[in-house]
N, C-alpha and C positions, 0 to 999 in steps of 0.2 A: 504494500500500500504506500502510495506516496502521499505526503501531507503538503498542504498548501500553506505557506506562511505569508502573512500580510505584514508589511512594514509601513508604519506611518511616519512620515517625515514632517517635522515641525519647521515651517519656513520662517517662523519668527520666534526663535527660542529666547531672545532677550526680553520680549514682551511677556512671555510666560514666566520667566524668572521674576520680573518686576511685579507681575500680578500675584505670584505666590509669596513674595516678600511682603507685599502690602497686606495680603490676607493674613499672613502669619503675624504681622505687627498689629493688625486690628484685633486678633485674638489676644495678643499681649496686652493691649490697652484694656480689654474687658477683664483680663486676669488682674492687671494692676488695680483697676477699680474695685474688684472683688477683695483683694488684699487690703486696700485702704478702707473699704467698708467694714471689713472684719475688725481692723484696728480701731476704727471710730466707735463701733458698737461694743467692742470688748477690749479695752486698752490692756487688760491683764495678759492678753496673748503675747505681748512683748516680753513677758517674763519667761516664756517658753522657748528653750533652746531649739526645739524642733521647728517651731514657727519661724524663729529668726533665721535659722539655716535655710528654710524653705524660701522665704521671701528674698534672702540674700542671693541664693542661687537663681531665683527667678529674675531678679534685677540684673544679674550678669547676662542672662539670656536676652532680656529686654534691651539692654545696651547693644548687644551684638546684633539683634534683629533691627534695631533703629539704624545702626551704622550700615546695614545692607540695603536700606531703602534708597531709591533713586534720589539724587540731589534735589530735584524740584519738590519732592515730597518732604524731605527733611527741612527744606528752607521755607515751607509754607508758613503763613502767619500763625496758624493754629499750632504748628509744631514749635515755632519760636516761643510762643507763650507757654506751652506745656513743658518743654525742656528747660526754659528759663525758670519756671516755677519749681520743677523738680531739683534743679541745681541750687536755687535759692535756699531750699530746705535741706540740702545736703544729701539727697537721695541719689544724685548722679553728679559727675564732674564733667565739664565740657559745655558744648553748645551745639547748634545744629550742624556744625562741621563734623562732629563726632562726639560720642559720650562714652564714659566708662563709669564703673562703680568703684568706690574706694577699695583698695586692696586689703584694707583692714576692716574685718567684719565688725569689730567693736566700734569703729568710727561710724559705720553705716547704722549700727544698732542705736547709737546715740542720736543720730538724725531721726530715726523712727520714734524714739522716746520723745524727742522735741515736738513731734506732731501732736502728741496728746497731753502735753503740759497744759496746765490751766490757762495760761495766756495765749496758747496756740490752738486750743481745742477746736476752733471752727475752721482751721486751715483746710482740712480734708474736704469738708462739705462746701465751703464758699470759694476756695481757690483751686484745689487740685481736681475735684470731681468735674466742675464745669470745663476745665482745660482738657481733661481726658475725653469728655463727651464731644467737645468741639473738634478734637483731633481724629476721632473715629470717622472712618469712611462709611458713607451710607451704603 
């Protein structure tokens, strides 16, 4: 028996890569919002090493995925606002040219703790959530 093989050739592989990186980053934005919602609703989570390890690993992936986005996506006004806000509160280092997460998990954990301090309690709901929602692609 002979078998017939069908080969599909993608004539625009770069577009496919861009679409998949955008889709992946949109999923990251939803996950970031979920983490921040959890912190807002239950600040005691920040005392859990497991939770801190999880969000720290996630933020490293978030930074990597952001850096894979096409330049025009990274430079949008929504991304400038989001990345600027995340950097202001110490969750990432850098700007829309590229971001990273502190190599020191304790420094990152301190930034998370700062988000739920009494004077900063509204940061997640009034600053970070709207910036994340604006950056999400419909």
